[in-house]
SELO-607593 format. One record per atom (N, C-alpha, C, O): residue number from 1; chain; atom name; x, y, z. Coordinates in nm, 3 decimals, always signed. Last residue first. Layout:
N
 dovex guza guke      px      py      pz
   NUM    A   CA       X       Y       Z
...
//
This chain:
110
 dovex guza guke      px      py      pz
   110    A    N  +9.520  +8.312  +6.416
   110    A   CA  +9.585  +8.253  +6.299
   110    A    C  +9.688  +8.337  +6.238
   110    A    O  +9.750  +8.297  +6.139
   109    A    N  +9.400  +8.363  +6.643
   109    A   CA  +9.340  +8.426  +6.525
   109    A    C  +9.408  +8.379  +6.397
   109    A    O  +9.360  +8.403  +6.286
   108    A    N  +9.568  +8.235  +6.825
   108    A   CA  +9.433  +8.183  +6.804
   108    A    C  +9.368  +8.239  +6.677
   108    A    O  +9.290  +8.170  +6.612
   107    A    N  +9.793  +8.404  +6.809
   107    A   CA  +9.805  +8.262  +6.773
   107    A    C  +9.666  +8.204  +6.742
   107    A    O  +9.650  +8.132  +6.644
   106    A    N  +9.683  +8.642  +6.907
   106    A   CA  +9.737  +8.637  +6.770
   106    A    C  +9.750  +8.493  +6.721
   106    A    O  +9.723  +8.465  +6.605
   105    A    N  +9.624  +8.565  +7.168
   105    A   CA  +9.517  +8.603  +7.077
   105    A    C  +9.560  +8.597  +6.932
   105    A    O  +9.485  +8.554  +6.845
   104    A    N  +9.879  +8.529  +7.265
   104    A   CA  +9.792  +8.413  +7.255
   104    A    C  +9.674  +8.442  +7.162
   104    A    O  +9.631  +8.355  +7.086
   103    A    N  +9.969  +8.799  +7.250
   103    A   CA +10.037  +8.691  +7.178
   103    A    C  +9.948  +8.569  +7.161
   103    A    O  +9.942  +8.512  +7.052
   102    A    N  +9.781  +8.937  +7.413
   102    A   CA  +9.805  +8.978  +7.274
   102    A    C  +9.867  +8.864  +7.193
   102    A    O  +9.824  +8.836  +7.081
   101    A    N  +9.805  +8.802  +7.658
   101    A   CA  +9.677  +8.806  +7.588
   101    A    C  +9.695  +8.841  +7.441
   101    A    O  +9.632  +8.780  +7.354
   100    A    N +10.075  +8.857  +7.715
   100    A   CA +10.031  +8.719  +7.697
   100    A    C  +9.898  +8.714  +7.622
   100    A    O  +9.880  +8.631  +7.533
    99    A    N +10.062  +9.135  +7.752
    99    A   CA +10.143  +9.078  +7.644
    99    A    C +10.100  +8.935  +7.613
    99    A    O +10.089  +8.896  +7.496
    98    A    N  +9.896  +9.136  +7.978
    98    A   CA  +9.853  +9.204  +7.856
    98    A    C  +9.932  +9.151  +7.735
    98    A    O  +9.875  +9.126  +7.629
    97    A    N +10.059  +8.990  +8.158
    97    A   CA  +9.926  +8.940  +8.119
    97    A    C  +9.875  +9.006  +7.991
    97    A    O  +9.817  +8.939  +7.906
    96    A    N +10.284  +9.151  +8.190
    96    A   CA +10.299  +9.017  +8.133
    96    A    C +10.164  +8.965  +8.083
    96    A    O +10.157  +8.902  +7.978
    95    A    N +10.158  +9.379  +8.309
    95    A   CA +10.235  +9.389  +8.184
    95    A    C +10.244  +9.253  +8.116
    95    A    O +10.214  +9.241  +7.997
    94    A    N +10.039  +9.268  +8.544
    94    A   CA  +9.960  +9.338  +8.443
    94    A    C +10.032  +9.342  +8.309
    94    A    O  +9.973  +9.310  +8.206
    93    A    N +10.260  +9.159  +8.675
    93    A   CA +10.149  +9.072  +8.636
    93    A    C +10.066  +9.140  +8.527
    93    A    O +10.028  +9.075  +8.429
    92    A    N +10.404  +9.390  +8.730
    92    A   CA +10.458  +9.295  +8.632
    92    A    C +10.350  +9.198  +8.585
    92    A    O +10.348  +9.158  +8.468
    91    A    N +10.240  +9.499  +8.929
    91    A   CA +10.261  +9.571  +8.803
    91    A    C +10.312  +9.478  +8.693
    91    A    O +10.269  +9.487  +8.578
    90    A    N +10.271  +9.299  +9.126
    90    A   CA +10.139  +9.328  +9.070
    90    A    C +10.150  +9.402  +8.937
    90    A    O +10.077  +9.371  +8.843
    89    A    N +10.548  +9.323  +9.171
    89    A   CA +10.492  +9.197  +9.121
    89    A    C +10.355  +9.220  +9.059
    89    A    O +10.326  +9.168  +8.952
    88    A    N +10.554  +9.584  +9.273
    88    A   CA +10.625  +9.551  +9.149
    88    A    C +10.573  +9.422  +9.087
    88    A    O +10.558  +9.412  +8.965
    87    A    N +10.413  +9.553  +9.511
    87    A   CA +10.358  +9.640  +9.406
    87    A    C +10.424  +9.611  +9.271
    87    A    O +10.357  +9.614  +9.167
    86    A    N +10.597  +9.385  +9.640
    86    A   CA +10.459  +9.340  +9.616
    86    A    C +10.395  +9.422  +9.505
    86    A    O +10.330  +9.368  +9.416
    85    A    N +10.820  +9.557  +9.652
    85    A   CA +10.828  +9.431  +9.578
    85    A    C +10.688  +9.378  +9.546
    85    A    O +10.665  +9.330  +9.435
    84    A    N +10.726  +9.783  +9.811
    84    A   CA +10.768  +9.796  +9.670
    84    A    C +10.771  +9.665  +9.592
    84    A    O +10.729  +9.661  +9.477
    83    A    N +10.422  +9.710  +9.995
    83    A   CA +10.568  +9.722  +9.988
    83    A    C +10.611  +9.722  +9.841
    83    A    O +10.541  +9.667  +9.756
    82    A    N +10.150  +9.661  +9.993
    82    A   CA +10.196  +9.799  +9.974
    82    A    C +10.347  +9.815  +9.969
    82    A    O +10.395  +9.925  +9.942
    81    A    N  +9.998  +9.431 +10.047
    81    A   CA +10.065  +9.444  +9.917
    81    A    C +10.116  +9.586  +9.890
    81    A    O +10.123  +9.627  +9.774
    80    A    N  +9.756  +9.564 +10.275
    80    A   CA  +9.825  +9.451 +10.212
    80    A    C  +9.887  +9.492 +10.078
    80    A    O  +9.834  +9.577 +10.007
    79    A    N  +9.603  +9.775 +10.372
    79    A   CA  +9.748  +9.780 +10.391
    79    A    C  +9.825  +9.670 +10.319
    79    A    O  +9.947  +9.680 +10.302
    78    A    N  +9.349  +9.947 +10.186
    78    A   CA  +9.395  +9.826 +10.253
    78    A    C  +9.547  +9.826 +10.262
    78    A    O  +9.614  +9.872 +10.170
    77    A    N  +9.244 +10.164 +10.049
    77    A   CA  +9.328 +10.189 +10.166
    77    A    C  +9.373 +10.065 +10.241
    77    A    O  +9.430 +10.077 +10.350
    76    A    N  +9.116 +10.141  +9.814
    76    A   CA  +9.029 +10.148  +9.932
    76    A    C  +9.110 +10.169 +10.060
    76    A    O  +9.052 +10.190 +10.167
    75    A    N  +9.331 +10.103  +9.647
    75    A   CA  +9.263 +10.233  +9.644
    75    A    C  +9.171 +10.252  +9.764
    75    A    O  +9.151 +10.364  +9.811
    74    A    N  +9.378  +9.833  +9.709
    74    A   CA  +9.480  +9.934  +9.742
    74    A    C  +9.417 +10.074  +9.745
    74    A    O  +9.446 +10.154  +9.834
    73    A    N  +9.148  +9.716  +9.601
    73    A   CA  +9.169  +9.714  +9.746
    73    A    C  +9.277  +9.813  +9.791
    73    A    O  +9.267  +9.870  +9.899
    72    A    N  +9.198  +9.773  +9.327
    72    A   CA  +9.075  +9.817  +9.394
    72    A    C  +9.094  +9.823  +9.545
    72    A    O  +9.060  +9.923  +9.609
    71    A    N  +9.433  +9.636  +9.285
    71    A   CA  +9.433  +9.783  +9.271
    71    A    C  +9.310  +9.841  +9.340
    71    A    O  +9.318  +9.946  +9.404
    70    A    N  +9.335  +9.377  +9.311
    70    A   CA  +9.428  +9.428  +9.411
    70    A    C  +9.438  +9.580  +9.404
    70    A    O  +9.450  +9.646  +9.507
    69    A    N  +9.173  +9.364  +9.085
    69    A   CA  +9.112  +9.348  +9.218
    69    A    C  +9.204  +9.398  +9.328
    69    A    O  +9.158  +9.455  +9.427
    68    A    N  +9.364  +9.409  +8.876
    68    A   CA  +9.250  +9.499  +8.896
    68    A    C  +9.191  +9.487  +9.036
    68    A    O  +9.162  +9.588  +9.100
    67    A    N  +9.545  +9.191  +8.894
    67    A   CA  +9.591  +9.329  +8.909
    67    A    C  +9.475  +9.420  +8.947
    67    A    O  +9.486  +9.500  +9.041
    66    A    N  +9.359  +8.983  +8.849
    66    A   CA  +9.437  +8.988  +8.973
    66    A    C  +9.488  +9.129  +8.998
    66    A    O  +9.476  +9.181  +9.109
    65    A    N  +9.273  +9.043  +8.587
    65    A   CA  +9.178  +9.049  +8.698
    65    A    C  +9.251  +9.061  +8.832
    65    A    O  +9.211  +9.138  +8.919
    64    A    N  +9.513  +8.994  +8.453
    64    A   CA  +9.454  +9.129  +8.448
    64    A    C  +9.355  +9.146  +8.563
    64    A    O  +9.353  +9.250  +8.628
    63    A    N  +9.540  +8.717  +8.514
    63    A   CA  +9.641  +8.815  +8.555
    63    A    C  +9.588  +8.957  +8.557
    63    A    O  +9.613  +9.033  +8.651
    62    A    N  +9.317  +8.610  +8.390
    62    A   CA  +9.330  +8.596  +8.536
    62    A    C  +9.431  +8.699  +8.588
    62    A    O  +9.410  +8.760  +8.693
    61    A    N  +9.388  +8.663  +8.126
    61    A   CA  +9.270  +8.729  +8.184
    61    A    C  +9.273  +8.723  +8.336
    61    A    O  +9.237  +8.819  +8.404
    60    A    N  +9.606  +8.491  +8.105
    60    A   CA  +9.625  +8.635  +8.086
    60    A    C  +9.510  +8.713  +8.146
    60    A    O  +9.530  +8.816  +8.210
    59    A    N  +9.476  +8.246  +8.141
    59    A   CA  +9.572  +8.291  +8.242
    59    A    C  +9.602  +8.440  +8.228
    59    A    O  +9.620  +8.509  +8.329
    58    A    N  +9.320  +8.244  +7.906
    58    A   CA  +9.256  +8.236  +8.038
    58    A    C  +9.351  +8.290  +8.145
    58    A    O  +9.310  +8.369  +8.230
    57    A    N  +9.523  +8.246  +7.714
    57    A   CA  +9.428  +8.358  +7.721
    57    A    C  +9.360  +8.361  +7.857
    57    A    O  +9.344  +8.467  +7.918
    56    A    N  +9.636  +7.998  +7.771
    56    A   CA  +9.717  +8.119  +7.786
    56    A    C  +9.629  +8.243  +7.793
    56    A    O  +9.657  +8.335  +7.870
    55    A    N  +9.432  +7.829  +7.699
    55    A   CA  +9.469  +7.836  +7.841
    55    A    C  +9.553  +7.961  +7.868
    55    A    O  +9.541  +8.023  +7.974
    54    A    N  +9.452  +7.878  +7.425
    54    A   CA  +9.327  +7.907  +7.496
    54    A    C  +9.355  +7.921  +7.645
    54    A    O  +9.308  +8.015  +7.710
    53    A    N  +9.709  +7.786  +7.365
    53    A   CA  +9.679  +7.930  +7.356
    53    A    C  +9.549  +7.969  +7.425
    53    A    O  +9.537  +8.080  +7.477
    52    A    N  +9.646  +7.505  +7.432
    52    A   CA  +9.754  +7.583  +7.495
    52    A    C  +9.729  +7.732  +7.487
    52    A    O  +9.729  +7.800  +7.589
    51    A    N  +9.461  +7.379  +7.275
    51    A   CA  +9.415  +7.434  +7.403
    51    A    C  +9.522  +7.513  +7.477
    51    A    O  +9.492  +7.580  +7.575
    50    A    N  +9.620  +7.285  +7.059
    50    A   CA  +9.521  +7.392  +7.040
    50    A    C  +9.482  +7.458  +7.172
    50    A    O  +9.472  +7.580  +7.179
    49    A    N  +9.965  +7.238  +7.153
    49    A   CA  +9.830  +7.189  +7.133
    49    A    C  +9.733  +7.306  +7.125
    49    A    O  +9.761  +7.414  +7.177
    48    A    N +10.238  +7.264  +7.197
    48    A   CA +10.175  +7.335  +7.084
    48    A    C +10.038  +7.278  +7.051
    48    A    O  +9.999  +7.271  +6.934
    47    A    N +10.352  +7.174  +7.425
    47    A   CA +10.322  +7.074  +7.322
    47    A    C +10.259  +7.134  +7.196
    47    A    O +10.230  +7.063  +7.100
    46    A    N +10.356  +7.409  +7.573
    46    A   CA +10.483  +7.349  +7.530
    46    A    C +10.461  +7.248  +7.417
    46    A    O +10.541  +7.239  +7.325
    45    A    N +10.080  +7.439  +7.623
    45    A   CA +10.153  +7.540  +7.545
    45    A    C +10.282  +7.479  +7.489
    45    A    O +10.312  +7.495  +7.370
    44    A    N +10.028  +7.214  +7.781
    44    A   CA  +9.957  +7.232  +7.654
    44    A    C +10.028  +7.333  +7.564
    44    A    O +10.035  +7.314  +7.443
    43    A    N +10.193  +7.272  +8.000
    43    A   CA +10.221  +7.153  +7.918
    43    A    C +10.152  +7.166  +7.782
    43    A    O +10.212  +7.133  +7.679
    42    A    N +10.057  +7.496  +8.099
    42    A   CA +10.194  +7.510  +8.050
    42    A    C +10.232  +7.391  +7.961
    42    A    O +10.296  +7.410  +7.857
    41    A    N  +9.819  +7.379  +8.185
    41    A   CA  +9.818  +7.475  +8.076
    41    A    C  +9.955  +7.495  +8.015
    41    A    O  +9.969  +7.509  +7.893
    40    A    N  +9.923  +7.229  +8.398
    40    A   CA  +9.859  +7.162  +8.285
    40    A    C  +9.852  +7.253  +8.164
    40    A    O  +9.876  +7.208  +8.051
    39    A    N +10.006  +7.435  +8.567
    39    A   CA +10.106  +7.345  +8.508
    39    A    C +10.048  +7.268  +8.389
    39    A    O +10.118  +7.246  +8.290
    38    A    N  +9.751  +7.545  +8.628
    38    A   CA  +9.856  +7.627  +8.566
    38    A    C  +9.960  +7.538  +8.498
    38    A    O  +9.997  +7.562  +8.383
    37    A    N  +9.626  +7.323  +8.749
    37    A   CA  +9.567  +7.387  +8.631
    37    A    C  +9.673  +7.467  +8.556
    37    A    O  +9.683  +7.458  +8.434
    36    A    N  +9.796  +7.278  +8.967
    36    A   CA  +9.779  +7.174  +8.864
    36    A    C  +9.719  +7.231  +8.737
    36    A    O  +9.759  +7.191  +8.627
    35    A    N  +9.755  +7.516  +9.107
    35    A   CA  +9.889  +7.484  +9.057
    35    A    C  +9.881  +7.377  +8.948
    35    A    O  +9.952  +7.386  +8.848
    34    A    N  +9.485  +7.495  +9.182
    34    A   CA  +9.526  +7.596  +9.084
    34    A    C  +9.665  +7.568  +9.026
    34    A    O  +9.688  +7.594  +8.908
    33    A    N  +9.492  +7.288  +9.378
    33    A   CA  +9.417  +7.272  +9.253
    33    A    C  +9.468  +7.368  +9.146
    33    A    O  +9.491  +7.328  +9.032
    32    A    N  +9.644  +7.419  +9.570
    32    A   CA  +9.687  +7.287  +9.521
    32    A    C  +9.620  +7.260  +9.386
    32    A    O  +9.685  +7.215  +9.292
    31    A    N  +9.489  +7.642  +9.626
    31    A   CA  +9.607  +7.659  +9.541
    31    A    C  +9.668  +7.527  +9.497
    31    A    O  +9.738  +7.523  +9.396
    30    A    N  +9.294  +7.538  +9.796
    30    A   CA  +9.255  +7.600  +9.670
    30    A    C  +9.373  +7.607  +9.574
    30    A    O  +9.359  +7.581  +9.455
    29    A    N  +9.462  +7.463 +10.010
    29    A   CA  +9.385  +7.362  +9.937
    29    A    C  +9.341  +7.415  +9.801
    29    A    O  +9.351  +7.344  +9.701
    28    A    N  +9.556  +7.717 +10.094
    28    A   CA  +9.650  +7.620 +10.038
    28    A    C  +9.575  +7.512  +9.959
    28    A    O  +9.620  +7.474  +9.851
    27    A    N  +9.310  +7.824 +10.186
    27    A   CA  +9.390  +7.894 +10.085
    27    A    C  +9.486  +7.797 +10.016
    27    A    O  +9.496  +7.796  +9.893
    26    A    N  +9.236  +7.647 +10.388
    26    A   CA  +9.152  +7.662 +10.269
    26    A    C  +9.227  +7.727 +10.154
    26    A    O  +9.210  +7.689 +10.038
    25    A    N  +9.453  +7.698 +10.562
    25    A   CA  +9.427  +7.563 +10.512
    25    A    C  +9.342  +7.569 +10.385
    25    A    O  +9.373  +7.502 +10.287
    24    A    N  +9.432  +7.966 +10.629
    24    A   CA  +9.546  +7.924 +10.547
    24    A    C  +9.523  +7.784 +10.489
    24    A    O  +9.569  +7.755 +10.379
    23    A    N  +9.078  +7.970 +10.638
    23    A   CA  +9.206  +8.034 +10.666
    23    A    C  +9.314  +7.984 +10.573
    23    A    O  +9.292  +7.963 +10.454
    22    A    N  +8.828  +7.875 +10.583
    22    A   CA  +8.929  +7.778 +10.620
    22    A    C  +9.066  +7.838 +10.646
    22    A    O  +9.160  +7.764 +10.674
    21    A    N  +8.718  +8.086 +10.319
    21    A   CA  +8.691  +8.000 +10.434
    21    A    C  +8.808  +7.905 +10.459
    21    A    O  +8.877  +7.862 +10.366
    20    A    N  +8.829  +8.400 +10.239
    20    A   CA  +8.833  +8.261 +10.198
    20    A    C  +8.816  +8.174 +10.322
    20    A    O  +8.892  +8.186 +10.418
    19    A    N  +8.816  +8.687 +10.230
    19    A   CA  +8.725  +8.607 +10.313
    19    A    C  +8.715  +8.462 +10.265
    19    A    O  +8.605  +8.409 +10.252
    18    A    N  +9.011  +8.833 +10.108
    18    A   CA  +8.902  +8.784 +10.024
    18    A    C  +8.802  +8.694 +10.099
    18    A    O  +8.715  +8.633 +10.037
    17    A    N  +9.179  +8.892 +10.325
    17    A   CA  +9.138  +8.999 +10.233
    17    A    C  +9.014  +8.957 +10.153
    17    A    O  +8.923  +9.037 +10.134
    16    A    N  +9.228  +8.640 +10.433
    16    A   CA  +9.151  +8.738 +10.510
    16    A    C  +9.098  +8.849 +10.420
    16    A    O  +8.984  +8.894 +10.437
    15    A    N  +9.380  +8.526 +10.235
    15    A   CA  +9.253  +8.462 +10.267
    15    A    C  +9.167  +8.555 +10.353
    15    A    O  +9.044  +8.548 +10.345
    14    A    N  +9.619  +8.664 +10.237
    14    A   CA  +9.518  +8.702 +10.138
    14    A    C  +9.382  +8.637 +10.165
    14    A    O  +9.280  +8.690 +10.122
    13    A    N  +9.841  +8.720 +10.410
    13    A   CA  +9.719  +8.652 +10.455
    13    A    C  +9.600  +8.690 +10.366
    13    A    O  +9.498  +8.740 +10.412
    12    A    N +10.082  +8.809 +10.318
    12    A   CA  +9.980  +8.910 +10.345
    12    A    C  +9.848  +8.851 +10.393
    12    A    O  +9.752  +8.925 +10.413
    11    A    N +10.217  +8.566 +10.276
    11    A   CA +10.268  +8.663 +10.375
    11    A    C +10.158  +8.761 +10.417
    11    A    O +10.142  +8.791 +10.535
    10    A    N +10.061  +8.468 +10.068
    10    A   CA +10.064  +8.396 +10.195
    10    A    C +10.113  +8.489 +10.306
    10    A    O +10.058  +8.491 +10.416
     9    A    N +10.119  +8.642  +9.860
     9    A   CA  +9.985  +8.644  +9.919
     9    A    C  +9.979  +8.569 +10.052
     9    A    O  +9.899  +8.604 +10.139
     8    A    N +10.369  +8.568  +9.774
     8    A   CA +10.356  +8.693  +9.847
     8    A    C +10.222  +8.698  +9.922
     8    A    O +10.213  +8.751 +10.033
     7    A    N +10.283  +8.341  +9.634
     7    A   CA +10.378  +8.326  +9.745
     7    A    C +10.371  +8.450  +9.835
     7    A    O +10.367  +8.438  +9.957
     6    A    N +10.127  +8.467  +9.445
     6    A   CA +10.062  +8.379  +9.541
     6    A    C +10.154  +8.348  +9.659
     6    A    O +10.107  +8.329  +9.771
     5    A    N +10.320  +8.606  +9.296
     5    A   CA +10.220  +8.680  +9.373
     5    A    C +10.155  +8.592  +9.479
     5    A    O +10.132  +8.636  +9.591
     4    A    N +10.452  +8.391  +9.178
     4    A   CA +10.524  +8.478  +9.273
     4    A    C +10.426  +8.557  +9.358
     4    A    O +10.447  +8.573  +9.479
     3    A    N +10.240  +8.305  +9.015
     3    A   CA +10.291  +8.216  +9.120
     3    A    C +10.369  +8.297  +9.223
     3    A    O +10.355  +8.274  +9.343
     2    A    N +10.218  +8.524  +8.842
     2    A   CA +10.107  +8.490  +8.930
     2    A    C +10.152  +8.398  +9.044
     2    A    O +10.106  +8.412  +9.157
     1    A    N +10.456  +8.515  +8.705
     1    A   CA +10.434  +8.625  +8.797
     1    A    C +10.319  +8.595  +8.893
     1    A    O +10.321  +8.635  +9.010
//
């Protein structure tokens, strides 16, 4: 869901919302790195390595934060992400992230 949100974020020019330097170039450069981190975490999960659930907790926390920061800007009246699909993606990020945190936490707790 986070990857879908980032695709949506390009449409909404999220770099302007968060004042990311470099405009779209800076935004894409940042996401080149983030995609490798996400895919690396996925490999760790698939291989059932110890760091897989840890990475899953990190990504779950990122998802909750993503929802929260966008909810903050929506409450402030910002126009970005107000169409039904964008809002649905943000809501799905929250649901999936909370479930992911619970499941990964259960794995880590043994």
